[in-house]
C-alpha positions in Angstrom: -4.1 26.4 -11.5 -1.5 24.0 -10.3 1.0 22.3 -12.7 -1.2 19.3 -13.4 -4.2 21.5 -14.2 -2.1 23.6 -16.6 -0.8 20.5 -18.3 -4.2 19.0 -18.7 -5.6 22.3 -20.1 -2.8 22.6 -22.7 -3.0 19.0 -23.7 -6.7 19.1 -24.1 -7.1 22.4 -25.8 -3.8 22.9 -27.7 -2.4 19.4 -28.7 -0.4 21.0 -31.5 1.9 22.5 -28.8 2.6 19.1 -27.3 4.1 17.3 -30.3 7.6 17.2 -28.8 6.4 16.6 -25.3 8.6 14.7 -22.8 5.7 13.6 -20.7 3.9 11.5 -23.3 0.6 12.8 -22.1 -0.6 14.1 -25.5 -3.8 12.8 -26.9 -2.2 12.4 -30.3 -0.3 9.4 -29.0 -3.5 7.6 -28.0 -5.9 8.1 -30.9 -6.8 5.2 -33.2 -8.9 4.8 -36.3 -9.0 6.2 -39.8 -9.7 9.7 -40.9 -9.4 11.2 -44.4 -8.0 14.5 -45.6 -7.4 16.3 -48.9 -4.9 19.1 -49.3 -6.7 21.1 -52.0 -6.9 24.7 -50.8 -4.5 24.2 -47.9 -0.9 25.3 -47.3 1.5 22.8 -45.9 1.4 24.6 -42.6 -2.4 24.3 -42.5 -2.2 20.6 -43.4 0.3 19.9 -40.7 -1.7 21.8 -38.2 -4.8 19.7 -39.0 -2.8 16.5 -38.7 -1.4 17.5 -35.3 -4.7 18.9 -33.9 -6.4 15.6 -34.8 -3.8 13.4 -33.3 -2.8 11.7 -36.6 0.2 9.4 -36.2 0.4 7.9 -39.7 -0.4 9.6 -43.1 -1.1 7.1 -45.8 -0.8 8.8 -49.2 -3.1 7.0 -51.6 -2.2 9.1 -54.6 -1.1 7.0 -57.6 1.6 9.6 -58.3 2.6 11.4 -55.2 3.9 14.5 -56.9 2.4 18.0 -56.7 3.1 21.4 -58.0 1.9 22.7 -54.7 4.7 23.4 -52.3 5.3 20.8 -49.7 3.0 18.1 -51.0 5.3 15.9 -53.1 6.3 12.6 -51.6 9.8 13.6 -50.4 9.0 16.9 -48.9 5.7 15.8 -47.3 7.5 12.8 -45.7 10.2 15.1 -44.4 7.7 17.6 -42.9 5.6 14.9 -41.3 8.7 13.2 -39.8 9.6 16.5 -38.0 6.3 16.1 -36.1 6.8 12.3 -35.5 4.1 11.4 -38.0 4.9 8.4 -40.2 4.4 8.7 -44.0 3.3 5.6 -46.0 2.7 5.7 -49.7 0.3 3.1 -51.1 -0.1 3.9 -54.8 -2.2 0.8 -55.4 -5.1 2.7 -54.0 -4.7 5.7 -56.3 -6.8 6.3 -59.4 -5.0 6.3 -62.7 -4.5 9.8 -64.2 -6.1 8.8 -67.4 -9.3 7.9 -65.6 -9.4 11.3 -63.8 -9.2 13.3 -67.0 -12.3 14.8 -68.7 -14.5 14.5 -65.6 -17.1 17.2 -66.2 -20.4 16.1 -64.7 -21.7 14.5 -61.5 -22.4 11.4 -63.6 -18.8 11.3 -64.7 -17.6 11.3 -61.1 -20.2 8.8 -60.0 -19.1 6.4 -62.7 -15.5 6.9 -61.7 -16.2 6.1 -58.1 -18.4 3.1 -59.0 -15.4 1.7 -61.0 -13.1 2.4 -58.1 -15.3 0.7 -55.6 -15.4 -2.4 -57.8 -11.6 -2.5 -57.9 -11.3 -2.3 -54.1 -12.6 -5.9 -53.9 -9.2 -7.0 -55.4 -7.3 -5.0 -52.8 -8.5 -6.6 -49.6 -5.0 -7.3 -48.5 -4.1 -3.6 -48.7 -7.3 -2.6 -46.9 -6.5 -5.2 -44.2 -3.0 -3.6 -43.8 -4.6 -0.2 -43.3 -7.1 -1.6 -40.8 -4.3 -3.2 -38.8 -2.4 0.1 -38.7 -5.6 1.9 -37.6 -5.9 -0.4 -34.7 -2.6 0.8 -33.3 -2.6 4.5 -34.5 -4.7 7.3 -35.8 -4.3 7.0 -39.6 -5.2 9.7 -42.2 -5.8 8.7 -45.8 -4.4 11.5 -48.0 -5.5 12.4 -51.5 -5.8 15.7 -53.3 
């Protein structure tokens, strides 16, 4: 392979190795739209790898309270780790669900009712959703929750 073929191969198959590229050829710089991710069951390294591999440029943390007992997932640490990979961190707590509403969810019906209430509340948050839409037109955005 010549140099161009090698670069194309690496950028196509291993975008996680191109985060600090000088060529600006990486696909992660071109992706747009919205994806979602939860961090349950993931280490911070796995989470960052998924973000890089999927070309995410902005992580929007929609947790009401962005703290976690899980290493690397509180607001300050997560923001720091993401910035090392040139991924912007944005916290929008208005999209989070109150902790009191998440307690005592035991059945499918409990969750269904919670999400039904949440969906009804989104009608009052059109300005926030419009902001996310605008960001997603410029970047690949990941909405983060547990």
